[in-house]
C-alpha positions in Angstrom: -34.9 25.9 13.1 -32.2 25.0 15.6 -34.2 26.4 18.4 -36.3 23.3 18.3 -34.4 20.6 20.2 -35.9 17.7 18.2 -34.8 19.3 14.9 -31.3 19.9 16.2 -31.0 16.3 17.5 -32.3 14.9 14.2 -29.6 16.8 12.2 -26.9 15.5 14.5 -28.1 12.0 14.1 -28.4 12.5 10.3 -24.6 13.2 10.3 -24.1 10.0 12.4 -26.2 8.0 10.0 -24.2 9.3 7.0 -21.0 8.2 8.7 -22.4 4.8 9.5 -23.7 4.4 5.9 -20.3 5.2 4.4 -18.6 2.9 6.8 -20.9 0.0 5.8 -20.6 0.5 2.1 -16.8 0.9 2.3 -16.4 -2.1 4.6 -14.9 0.1 7.3 -12.3 1.6 5.0 -14.0 5.0 5.8 -14.4 5.1 9.6 -17.7 6.4 10.9 -16.0 8.7 13.4 -13.8 10.2 10.7 -16.9 11.1 8.6 -18.6 12.6 11.7 -15.6 14.7 12.7 -14.8 16.1 9.2 -18.5 16.5 8.4 -19.1 18.4 11.6 -16.2 20.8 10.9 -17.4 21.5 7.4 -20.9 22.1 8.6 -19.6 24.5 11.2 -17.4 26.4 8.8 -20.1 26.8 6.2 -22.6 28.1 8.8 -25.0 25.2 8.3 -24.5 24.0 11.9 -24.3 26.6 14.8 -21.5 25.9 17.3 -24.1 25.3 20.0 -26.1 22.7 18.1 -25.4 20.1 20.8 -26.8 22.5 23.4 -29.8 23.3 21.2 -30.5 19.5 21.1 -30.3 19.4 24.9 -27.5 16.7 24.6 -24.5 18.4 26.2 -25.4 18.1 29.9 -26.4 14.5 29.8 -23.7 13.5 27.3 -21.0 14.9 29.6 -21.8 12.3 32.2 -21.5 9.3 29.9 -17.7 8.7 29.5 -17.5 7.2 33.0 -20.6 5.1 32.4 -19.3 3.7 29.1 -15.9 3.0 30.6 -17.5 0.9 33.3 -19.3 -0.9 30.5 -16.0 -1.5 28.7 -14.6 -3.1 31.8 -17.4 -5.7 31.7 -16.4 -6.6 28.2 -12.9 -7.8 29.0 -12.6 -11.3 30.4 -9.8 -11.7 33.0 -8.3 -14.6 31.2 -7.6 -12.3 28.2 -5.8 -9.7 30.4 -2.8 -11.9 31.3 -1.1 -11.0 28.0 -2.1 -7.4 27.9 1.2 -6.2 29.4 2.4 -6.5 25.9 -0.2 -4.0 24.7 0.8 -1.6 27.4 4.5 -1.7 26.4 3.7 -1.4 22.7 1.5 1.6 23.4 4.2 3.2 25.6 6.9 2.5 23.0 4.9 4.3 20.4 4.4 7.5 22.3 8.0 7.6 23.7 9.6 7.3 20.3 7.1 9.8 18.9 8.0 12.3 21.6 11.8 11.8 21.0 11.5 12.2 17.3 9.5 15.4 17.6 12.2 16.8 20.0 15.0 15.8 17.6 13.4 16.8 14.3 10.8 19.5 15.0 12.6 21.6 17.6 15.4 22.8 15.2 12.7 23.7 12.6 9.8 25.3 14.4 11.2 25.9 17.9 11.0 24.3 21.3 7.8 25.8 22.6 5.8 25.0 19.4 7.1 21.4 19.4 6.2 20.9 23.1 2.8 22.4 22.5 2.0 19.6 20.1 3.5 16.6 21.8 0.9 16.2 24.6 -2.2 16.0 22.5 -0.4 13.9 19.8 0.5 11.3 22.4 -2.9 11.3 24.0 -6.1 13.2 24.0 -8.3 15.8 25.6 -6.7 15.7 29.1 -3.2 16.2 27.6 -4.6 19.1 25.6 -6.1 20.7 28.7 -2.8 20.4 30.6 -0.9 21.9 27.6 -3.4 24.7 27.0 -3.5 25.8 30.7 0.3 26.1 30.8 0.5 28.1 27.5 -2.2 30.4 28.9 -0.3 30.8 32.1 2.8 31.8 30.1 0.9 34.3 28.0 1.3 32.1 24.8 -2.4 32.1 24.0 -1.9 32.0 20.2 0.1 28.7 20.5 -3.0 27.0 21.9 -4.1 26.6 18.3 -1.4 24.0 17.8 -2.7 21.5 20.4 -6.2 22.3 19.4 -5.6 21.5 15.8 -3.7 18.4 16.5 -6.5 17.2 18.8 -8.9 17.9 16.0 -6.9 16.4 13.1 -5.2 13.4 14.6 -8.4 11.4 14.5 -8.5 11.9 10.7 -5.1 10.2 10.3 -5.1 7.7 13.2 -8.5 6.1 12.6 -8.0 5.3 8.9 -4.5 4.0 9.6 -5.7 1.8 12.5 -8.6 0.5 10.4 -6.2 -0.4 7.6 -4.0 -2.5 9.9 -7.0 -4.0 11.8 -8.7 -5.1 8.6 -5.5 -7.0 7.7 -5.4 -8.6 11.2 -9.1 -9.4 11.0 -8.6 -11.2 7.6 -5.8 -13.2 9.2 -8.0 -14.2 12.1 -10.7 -15.2 9.7 -8.3 -17.5 7.9 -7.1 -19.0 11.2 -10.6 -19.8 12.5 -10.7 -23.0 10.4 -7.1 -24.0 11.0 -5.9 -26.3 13.7 -3.8 -23.6 15.4 -6.9 -21.5 16.0 -9.5 -24.2 16.7 -8.8 -24.5 20.4 -9.1 -20.7 21.1 -12.2 -20.5 18.9 -13.8 -23.3 20.8 -13.0 -21.6 24.0 -14.6 -18.4 22.8 -17.7 -20.3 21.7 -17.8 -22.0 25.1 -17.6 -18.7 27.0 -20.4 -17.3 24.7 -22.6 -20.4 25.2 -22.2 -20.2 29.0 -23.2 -16.5 29.0 -26.2 -17.2 26.8 -27.3 -20.0 29.1 -27.0 -17.7 32.1 -24.4 -19.9 33.8 -22.0 -17.0 34.3 -21.6 -16.2 38.0 -23.8 -13.4 39.1 -24.7 -11.9 42.4 -28.0 -10.5 41.0 -30.7 -13.1 40.3 -31.6 -13.2 36.7 -35.2 -12.1 37.3 -33.9 -8.8 38.7 -31.5 -8.1 35.8 -34.0 -5.8 34.2 -33.0 -2.9 32.0 -33.6 -0.3 34.7 -31.6 -2.2 37.3 -28.7 -2.8 34.9 -28.6 0.9 34.1 -28.6 1.7 37.9 -25.7 -0.6 38.4 -23.6 0.9 35.7 -24.4 4.5 36.7 -23.6 3.5 40.3 -20.1 2.3 39.2 -19.6 5.5 37.2 -20.6 7.7 40.2 -18.1 5.8 42.5 -15.4 6.3 39.9 -16.0 10.1 39.7 -16.1 10.3 43.5 -12.8 8.4 43.8 -11.2 10.8 41.2 -12.2 13.8 43.4 -10.8 12.0 46.5 -7.5 10.6 45.1 -6.7 12.7 42.1 -6.4 9.5 40.0 -8.4 10.0 36.8 -11.9 8.7 36.9 -11.4 6.6 33.8 -9.0 4.3 35.5 -11.4 3.8 38.4 -14.3 3.2 36.1 -12.3 0.6 34.1 -11.3 -1.1 37.4 -14.8 -1.1 38.7 -16.2 -2.6 35.5 -13.5 -5.4 35.5 -13.8 -6.2 39.2 -17.5 -5.9 39.2 -17.8 -8.4 36.3 -15.3 -10.8 37.9 -17.2 -11.0 41.2 -20.6 -11.1 39.5 -22.0 -7.7 40.3 -22.1 -6.8 36.6 -23.2 -9.1 33.9 -21.0 -9.1 30.8 -21.7 -6.5 28.2 -24.0 -4.7 30.6 -25.1 -1.8 28.5 -26.0 -4.0 25.6 -28.1 -6.1 27.9 -29.8 -2.9 29.1 -30.5 -2.1 25.4 -28.8 1.3 26.0 -25.4 1.0 24.3 -26.3 2.5 20.9 -27.8 5.7 22.2 -25.2 6.1 24.9 -22.3 5.7 22.4 -23.9 8.2 20.0 -24.2 10.8 22.8 -20.6 10.2 23.8 -19.6 11.1 20.2 -21.4 14.4 20.7 -18.9 15.2 23.5 -15.9 14.4 21.2 -17.5 16.3 18.3 -18.2 19.4 20.3 -14.6 19.6 21.5 -13.8 21.0 18.0 -16.1 24.0 18.2 -13.3 26.5 18.5 -11.4 25.4 15.4 -11.7 27.9 12.5 -10.5 27.9 8.9 -8.1 30.8 9.8 -6.4 28.7 12.4 -5.7 26.1 9.8 -4.1 28.7 7.5 -1.8 30.1 10.2 -0.6 27.0 12.0 -1.2 24.1 9.6 2.5 23.8 8.5 3.7 23.4 12.0 0.9 21.0 12.9 1.5 18.8 9.9 5.2 18.6 10.6 4.6 17.6 14.2 1.9 15.1 13.2 4.1 13.6 10.4 7.1 13.1 12.6 5.0 12.0 15.7 2.9 9.5 13.8 6.0 8.0 12.2 7.4 7.6 15.6 4.3 5.9 16.9 4.3 3.4 14.0 8.0 2.7 14.5 7.6 2.0 18.2 4.5 -0.2 17.5 6.3 -2.2 14.8 9.5 -2.7 16.8 7.7 -3.8 20.0 5.4 -6.1 18.0 8.4 -7.8 16.5 10.0 -8.2 20.0 6.8 -9.7 21.4 6.2 -11.8 18.3 2.9 -10.1 17.6 1.5 -9.5 14.2 2.4 -5.9 13.4 -1.1 -5.5 12.0 -2.2 -6.1 15.6 0.5 -4.1 17.4 0.7 -1.0 15.4 -3.0 -0.1 15.8 -2.5 -0.5 19.6 0.2 2.1 19.4 -2.0 4.3 17.2 -4.7 4.4 19.8 -2.8 7.4 21.1 -4.3 9.4 18.3 -7.9 8.7 19.0 -8.5 6.6 22.2 -12.0 5.8 23.4 -14.6 5.6 21.9 -12.7 5.4 18.6 -10.9 2.2 19.5 -14.2 0.4 20.3 -16.0 1.8 17.2 -13.2 0.7 14.8 -13.1 -2.8 16.3 -16.8 -3.1 15.9 -16.8 -1.8 12.3 -13.9 -4.0 11.2 -15.3 -7.2 12.8 -18.6 -6.6 11.0 -17.1 -5.8 7.7 -14.5 -8.6 7.5 -16.6 -11.5 8.9 -19.2 -13.6 7.0 -21.2 -14.8 10.0 -21.7 -14.2 13.7 -19.1 -16.7 14.9 -16.4 -15.1 12.8 -17.5 -11.6 13.9 -17.2 -12.5 17.5 -13.8 -14.2 17.2 -12.4 -11.2 15.3 -14.0 -8.7 17.6 -12.7 -10.5 20.7 -9.2 -10.7 19.2 -9.0 -7.0 18.4 -10.9 -5.3 21.2 -9.0 -6.1 24.4 -5.5 -4.9 23.3 -7.0 -1.9 21.6 -8.9 -0.8 24.8 -5.8 -1.4 26.9 -3.6 0.5 24.5 -6.1 3.4 24.5 -6.3 3.6 28.2 -2.5 3.4 28.5 -1.8 6.3 26.1 -4.8 8.6 26.4 -5.6 8.1 30.0 -2.3 7.7 31.7 0.9 8.1 29.6 -0.1 11.2 27.7 -1.0 13.0 30.9 2.5 12.2 32.4 4.2 13.1 29.1 2.3 16.4 28.8 2.8 17.3 32.5 6.6 16.7 32.3 7.2 18.5 29.0 5.1 21.6 29.7 7.0 21.9 33.0 10.1 22.6 30.9 8.6 25.7 29.2 
C-alpha cells in the first residue's frame, strides 16, 4: 500500500488533518504539531507507518529545501517598525536558555553525571542543529549510546513546550482582545488597520509592478532568496537561516518582496505542511526501548531545564515590563522553534478572536517576538551553547 506515493501522501495528510481538527475544536489548547508528532511516533511504533513513509510519498527531497524558503517568507512578515523593540525578545530568550543550562549543571550533574547532562543541554536549549553538534561529539568520543538522550529530548520537548507556550499565548491573546476596544490600544490598532489597508490597496512600495506579481514570479523570488541564503552559508559558515531571515526583511523593506509573499503566491499551506514532514521525520530513530532505558534521565533534564527557561523568561519579562504571558512563550521557543512558533501564533489568534480585525491584531502582537525568540534560541544561541559545552567533554 505504501509503495503507492499518493496513498502514502494521503495518510500523512490525514494525520495533519486530525491534528488541525483537534486544534480547532479545542481552541488551540491541543496544538496541531503536538498531535502530529505524538501520532507519528505511535503509528511508527505500532507498525502502521513505515519509517520511510515520507520517502514513499516522494516528499523528503523537496521538503528538505523548504526551511530556507519559508524563513525568507517569515522575513517578509515582520515590519521594520515592529523590530525596534525586539531586542527585548532576544534578551528574554537568551536569559531562558542561560538559566536553563546553569540549573541543569547545578542540579543534574550530581545526579546523572556530567556527560549525560551535557548531552541533553544542547537540544534542550535549541533544536536540530544543536542535536547534530552534540551527537557528532558523542560519536567521536565513542559514547554512541548516549546519543539517545539528545534524540529523546529533541523528540519530546515539543510535547511540553508547545502546550505551555499555547497556554500563555492564549492568555496574552485574551488580554489583547480586551485592549482592542480600550483607549490605550486604539492608536496601535488603528496603525495596524492603516498598514493593512495600504497593503490591500497596493500602496506598499514595490520594485516589481503589480501586473508582474503573479504566483510563479513570486515563487521564483522567494526561491531565489533561499538559494542566496544557502550559498552564503557555504561561503561564510553563518547558518543559512540567518541569511534567509535577513534577505526576507531587507527584500521586503526595499520592495523586492511583497509582504506575506508565500500567501500571495497561494503556496504557504502546502509548503508549511511539507516542512512539518521534515520535522516529523527527524524522529524516525526513536524506539520504545530507548524510552525505557533513558527516560528517567531525559525527564530530569527536561524538568530542570524547562523550569529554568520559565524562570528566565519571567524575570526578564518583569525587568522589561512585559506581560509574562508574552515573555515566557518567547523563552519557550527554545523547545520548538520554527515552524512551531508560527503555527501556535496562527492557531491562538484564530481561536481567541471573534473577527478578522481581532485575529490580525492578536497575530501581529504575538508573531514578531515569537519568531525573533525562536531564531535567537534555535538558530544562534543553542549552537553556541552546544559547541562550548560539548567541547568540555
